[in-house]
C-alpha atoms as one frame of an Amber mdcrd trajectory, in Angstrom:
protein
  35.213  21.645   2.290  33.595  18.407   0.704  31.358  18.795  -2.435  28.484
  18.196  -0.511  28.642  20.077   2.260  29.382  23.795  -0.289  26.072  22.460
  -1.730  24.179  21.662   1.860  25.715  25.187   3.115  25.002  27.314  -0.122
  21.352  25.426   0.089  20.966  27.003   3.499  21.280  30.695   2.348  18.479
  29.889  -0.474  16.670  29.088   1.888  17.325  31.862   3.611  16.468  34.209
   0.461  13.263  32.034  -0.164  12.602  32.435   3.489  12.770  36.440   3.088
  11.063  36.411  -0.347   7.714  34.592   1.430   8.750  36.358   4.806   9.068
  39.704   3.995   5.804  40.574   1.609   4.017  38.636   4.073   5.255  41.370
   7.423   4.312  44.461   5.110   1.222  42.529   4.020  -0.238  42.466   7.407
   1.385  46.133   8.028  -0.993  47.487   5.947  -3.815  45.640   7.365  -2.977
  46.809  10.813  -0.539  49.475  10.965  -0.866  49.605  14.922   1.456  46.151
  14.719   4.806  48.316  14.674   6.591  44.640  14.939  10.366  45.962  14.049
  10.024  48.434  16.997   9.644  45.190  19.576  12.301  44.675  21.289  15.408
  46.980  22.247  17.494  46.655  18.478  16.754  50.165  17.138  16.387  50.202
  13.753  15.340  53.427  12.500  18.818  54.537  10.438  18.041  51.646   8.607
  15.945  51.527   4.969  14.873  49.241   2.149  18.819  50.491   0.361  20.477
  48.726   3.884  17.756  45.768   2.962  18.566  45.491  -0.793  22.506  45.719
   0.268  22.171  42.784   2.834  20.297  40.686   0.514  23.333  41.925  -2.053
  25.721  40.033   0.307  23.404  37.051   1.567  24.004  36.833  -2.662  27.968
  36.777  -3.185  27.773  34.744   0.198  26.406  31.741  -2.084  28.478  32.461
  -5.151  31.859  32.044  -3.100  31.018  29.015  -1.719  33.649  26.400  -3.063
  34.426  23.241  -2.159  37.984  23.372  -0.428  39.723  19.807   1.430  41.905
  21.134   4.610  45.202  19.262   4.662  47.770  19.046   7.768  50.151  21.051
   5.981  47.838  23.929   4.674  49.706  25.786   7.353  52.635  26.343   4.772
  50.025  28.087   2.363  49.131  30.289   4.711  50.714  33.003   6.639  49.945
  35.590   9.196  49.548  38.529   6.759  46.772  36.395   5.079  44.423  36.093
   8.223  45.534  39.827   8.568  44.502  40.629   4.723  41.144  38.632   5.408
  40.294  40.477   8.482  40.521  43.975   7.395  38.211  42.515   4.825  35.480
  42.852   7.423  36.860  46.001   8.876  36.265  47.200   5.574  32.488  46.098
   5.378  31.787  47.625   8.989  34.077  51.230   7.741  31.172  50.979   4.781
  28.670  50.428   7.218  29.500  53.460   9.603  30.026  55.736   6.872  26.463
  55.426   5.966  24.537  55.689   9.112  26.226  58.784   9.558  25.404  60.512
   6.149  22.194  59.885   7.366  23.158  61.788  10.395  22.496  59.427  12.714
  25.319  58.502  15.475  27.075  55.399  15.679  26.712  55.128  19.784  23.201
  55.264  19.789  22.515  53.194  16.298  24.615  50.488  18.183  23.252  50.839
  22.063  27.428  51.479  22.714  25.957  53.733  25.459  22.900  51.864  27.293
  25.093  50.014  29.652  27.940  50.436  31.624  31.587  48.280  31.152  30.856
  46.585  34.503  27.137  45.950  33.269  28.518  43.971  30.055  31.118  42.216
  31.378  28.671  40.731  34.032  25.654  40.298  31.287  28.651  38.896  28.503
  30.046  36.262  31.284  26.652  34.682  31.694  25.328  34.923  28.047  29.083
  33.305  27.109  28.567  30.153  29.530  25.060  29.379  28.715  26.487  29.705
  24.117  29.171  27.297  25.360  26.993  24.664  26.977  24.662  25.378  23.510
  27.406  24.887  20.999  29.469  22.030  22.838  25.771  20.157  23.123  24.272
  20.675  19.165  28.044  19.715  18.295  28.099  16.308  19.849  24.774  15.421
  18.232  25.044  17.197  15.116  28.407  15.561  13.905  26.738  12.305  14.564
  23.937  13.270  12.606  26.524  13.899  10.096  27.966  10.957  10.251  25.032
   8.795   9.917  24.875  10.631   6.343  28.340   9.577   5.471  28.389  13.781
   4.998  32.318  14.709   4.935  32.267  18.003   6.116  35.964  19.590   7.141
  35.998  21.880  10.084  36.469  25.623  10.122  39.607  25.811   8.614  41.543
  28.359  11.191  41.010  26.345  13.811  42.308  23.336  12.244  45.234  26.173
  11.560  45.122  27.450  15.021  45.210  23.656  16.395  47.959  21.903  14.262
  50.605  24.860  12.824  54.281  24.894  14.545  53.871  28.557  13.045  54.034
  30.700  16.133  53.167  33.816  14.655  50.468  32.646  12.490  48.902  30.769
  15.747  49.166  34.647  16.755  47.047  36.034  14.437  44.400  34.133  13.973
  43.958  34.058  17.904  44.101  38.583  17.620  41.843  38.412  14.975  39.734
  36.125  16.728  39.059  37.296  20.066  39.850  41.429  18.968  39.022  41.847
  15.328  36.100  39.847  14.183  33.946  39.914  17.238  33.810  43.482  16.967
  33.748  42.935  12.713  30.907  40.682  12.379  28.747  41.611  15.354  28.792
  45.374  13.048  27.615  43.340  10.487  25.714  40.732  11.967  23.132  42.294
  14.216  24.074  45.276  13.808  23.458  46.029  10.599  21.891  42.511   8.609
  19.759  41.741  11.967  18.420  45.463  12.397  17.445  45.602   8.765  16.087
  42.671   8.588  14.050  43.224  11.293  12.586  46.942   9.905  10.852  45.137
   7.763  10.302  41.702   9.594  10.004  40.934  13.261  12.953  40.454  15.908
  12.242  36.728  15.277  12.738  36.512  11.481  15.427  38.682  11.276  17.964
  36.425  14.044  16.880  33.424  12.243  18.117  34.546   9.127  20.887  36.275
   9.995  22.321  33.313  12.298  21.587  31.492   9.947  23.592  33.300   7.297
  26.520  33.734  10.204  26.543  30.433  10.667  27.462  29.665   6.799  30.214
  32.363   6.724  32.522  30.100   8.914  32.402  27.581   5.704  31.804  24.569
   7.868  29.079  21.747   7.714  30.317  20.911  11.114  30.370  24.170  12.303
  27.236  24.872  11.242  24.277  24.036  13.898  26.804  25.439  16.812  27.228
  28.798  15.189  23.771  29.350  13.757  22.866  28.458  17.483  25.442  30.896
  19.531  24.111  33.432  16.729  20.398  33.282  17.770  22.078  33.495  21.423
  23.963  36.614  20.159  20.589  38.028  18.684  19.007  37.055  21.522  21.240
  38.820  23.840  21.390  41.800  21.919  17.322  42.497  21.846  17.311  41.891
  25.246  20.159  44.724  26.249  19.511  47.042  22.999  23.511  47.175  23.332
  25.882  45.743  20.539  28.739  45.567  23.247  27.082  42.649  24.625  27.440
  40.243  21.558  30.303  41.550  21.031  31.951  40.493  24.101  30.018  37.403
  24.562  32.364  36.409  20.839  35.166  37.565  22.187  34.986  35.403  25.042
  33.963  32.367  22.821  36.238  32.917  20.902  38.983  33.042  23.380  37.400
  29.911  25.233  38.092  28.091  21.531  41.469  29.872  20.861  42.827  28.645
  24.034  40.631  24.972  24.274  42.291  23.998  20.533  46.208  25.888  21.404
  46.118  24.005  25.114  44.307  20.715  25.051  43.642  19.750  21.494  47.150
  21.007  19.984  48.866  17.681  19.106
């Protein structure tokens, strides 16, 4: 990731913080004037288990991510410096955050299944909805990626693609590819959806509304992948995941969409794009 790309991604997070700094007090003022509005109850995402401490934790997460963004050029031989263990350790970090979130929910005597709507739909319904949403997400991501890359090129921005995507495509290490695919399809969809839709989206919505929560959580989700080239497609994917969650109230839907989307990426990169 070039210095210019790192600077833009960091600015996006600061913009999210600025939007929250304006939007949250504005929503609080409107609610005081119209207590019956209850915007955080619109949609099917339950915000009851979350309180101001969760909102503060979300803001701290955004600030921490902004501070961690650093320029890094991805070279073709980077696969020799990153092994399967590194991929699994990075994945374990997100799993640890999920464990903390679930522990906090249980300490408040709330059911994790009820909080995330895990029992709202049957497996067949979840799969059917997720396949349809995934087709829509892939079309949107592909369509936006081409326009976004041409825009970045016209601005002479050296962006760099996602590190794991480059390694998945270019590495000759089967174990490394397997570790990336395992993390991308099975672990990351669960961990990232709990963090970004189940927690970040719901905590922000608790003090605003679904629209502001969707935009902010999708922007942070896009920046997390540390690639300006991938930011817009991932931002739009984040919006779709939030929309699907709000429509169904079941976190299984964005988890399954995310898994199917990543599986599509893995198949493409290892089968069609690999050298």
